[in-house]
N, C-alpha and C positions, 0 to 999 in steps of 0.2 A: 410480549410479542413485538417484533420489529415490523413496523409498517413503512410505507413509503416516506412518510414525514420523518420518521426516525432515521432512515437511511440518508435522507436529504440533510438532516441536522449533522450527521456524522461527516458527510462529504463536504458540507459547508465549513465545518470546523477544521477539517483537513486543509481546505483552501486557505483559511485564515492562518493556520500554522505554517503553511508553505510560504505565504506572504511575509509572515513575521520572521521566518528563518531564511528568507531569500538570499540575503547577503552571506550567511553561513554556508548555504548550499553552493553558492557561486564560488566562495573561497575554497571550499573542499574540492570542487570540480576544477578549479584553476590549477590545482597542484597535480592532478592526475588525469584530467580530461580536457574538455573544450571550454570550460568556464561558462557553460550555458544551462546547467541543470536547474539552478534556482530560477532564472528568468523564464526558461521554457515551461517548467512545471507551474510556476505562478501564473503565467499567461493562460495555460490550459485549464487549470482548476478554476480560475476566475471566470473564464468563458463558460465553463460548465455550470457554475453557480448561477450565472445570468440566464442560462438556458433552462434551468429548473423552473423558471416562472413562465415559460412560453409553451408548455406542453402538459399533457396529462401525466401526472406522476403519482398516481394513487397507490401503486404497488412498488415494492422494493426493486423488482426487476426493471421496471420502467425508469426509475431514477438511476440505477446502476448502468443501464444501457445508454442513457443520455451522457453520463459521465464518460463512459468508455468511448463513445463515438466522437464526443467533443475533443477528447485528448488525442485521439488518432488523427482528427482533422485539423487540429490547431498547433500541435506540439511537434517540433522537429527533433532530430537526434534520436537517441535510444529511448528516452523516457516516455515519449508519446506512444510509440508502439507497445512498449512493455506495460506501462500503466493502463493504456487503453485495453490491451488484451486482458489484463487482470480484471478490470471491471466488466468487460463484455462476457468473460467466462463466468464471473459471479452472477451476472444477469441471466445467463443461460441456465445456470444451476437453480436460481430462484424461480425461474419460469413465470407463470402468471399468478403465483400465490399472493394473496393480499397481505399476508403477514408471515413472518418467519419465527419459529421458536429458536432456542439457543443451538440445538444440534443442526438445524437447517442453516442458520447463519454460519456456523463453523464449517459446514460442508461447502457452502458457497465460497467462503474465503479460501478453503483448500482447493476448490476448483480454479479460483483465480491464480493461486500459486502454481498449479499445474499448467495454466496457460502461460505464465511467465517462463516456466521451464521449457515448454514447447517452443516458445518464441525465441528465447535467448540461449537455450541449451546450457544454462548455468547449473552448477552443482555446488554443494557445500565447499567452502574454501576458495571459491573463485574470486572473491572480493567484489560482490555485487549485492543488489537488493535482496537476492535469495538468502543471503547469510543472516538477514534480520527477519525476513518474512517467514521462512521455513521454521525456525525455532518458535516463532509466535504461534503458528498454526499447530505445532506439536503440543505446546503448552496449553493452548486453548482446548484441544481435543482431550488431552490427559486430565485437565481439571474438570471438564464436564463429565467425563467418564467416571471420575471419582466422586461425583455428586456435588461439586462446588457450584455455587450460584454464579450467574453470568458476570456479576460485578467482580467477584474474586477471580474468575477465570480470565477475564479481560485484563485484570491487573497483573496476573501471572504472565499472560501473553505479552503485555507491555514490557515487563522486566526481561523476558526472554528476547524480545526484539532489541531492546537497548543493549543487552549483553552481546547479541549477535553483531550489532552495529559496531560496538567497541572492539570486538574481536577482529574486525577487518583491518585495524590499524597495522598490525605486524604482518599481514598477509601479502604475498606476492600476487599481483593481479594476473588472472588467466583469461579474462574475458574483456571485451570492449576496448575503448581507447586506452585505458590505463594499462592494458597488457603490453602495449607497445613500449612502455617505459622500462620493462623488466625489473631489475632490482631497485630502480628508483621509485617504484610504486610502493615499496615497503616503507612503513612509518606514516602513512596517510590514511585517514578515515575515509571510507567509501561514501560518496554523496548519495548514491542510490540506496544503500543500506540506511543512511541517515533519514532520507525522506520516507522510506518504508516504515521506520520506527515511529515517525510522526503520524503516519496513517494508523498504526495500531494504537498509539496513545490517544488519538482522536476518537477511535472507536470505544476505548475504555471510558472516556469522559462522556461521550454522547449517548452510548447505548446501555450503560450500567443501569440496572433497575427497570429496563424496558423489555427485557427478554426473559421469558420463563424457560427454565431448563426442562 
């Protein structure tokens, strides 16, 4: 079962991975965006990790809410509102539950994806974080429905997210700053899809073995 501490471990690991890949995210964003995705997301996730120690975070929803509110409040550009909405929608789905089983965690992640769609109006093939996150949610749901344990399910979700991230390279951007470039956006990996893949990989590392299906 995933409790508040497990969610905090996941999001703290995500922050670590964002910091480690900050230069890569900046490089990717410099090609098709404002060159601020790495710096903005690093600043926001670092602030959220600091905030984890200043409030009651006994439940998954409380940790997710702090992450979402901190990102909305500290991160500019598109990544703050989109990631903030992702975590706030997850928090709303988790509610006041003290622990989440595997289907409940998958449902919360799906709710987060739905929030990203509502906020950014992205669809498959638009060259956004959706292109990594949506396949990950599908793979997670399918694996759990087939009776796979959470470790295997999250590994499959990570592979799906990575494949979705890589698939953005030949895409023509249809959303966000990158869409202004037209054909020049082709041939570049999307930074949002890259950070979304980091989020899923962090979940696989932090939560495997902690959630019962």
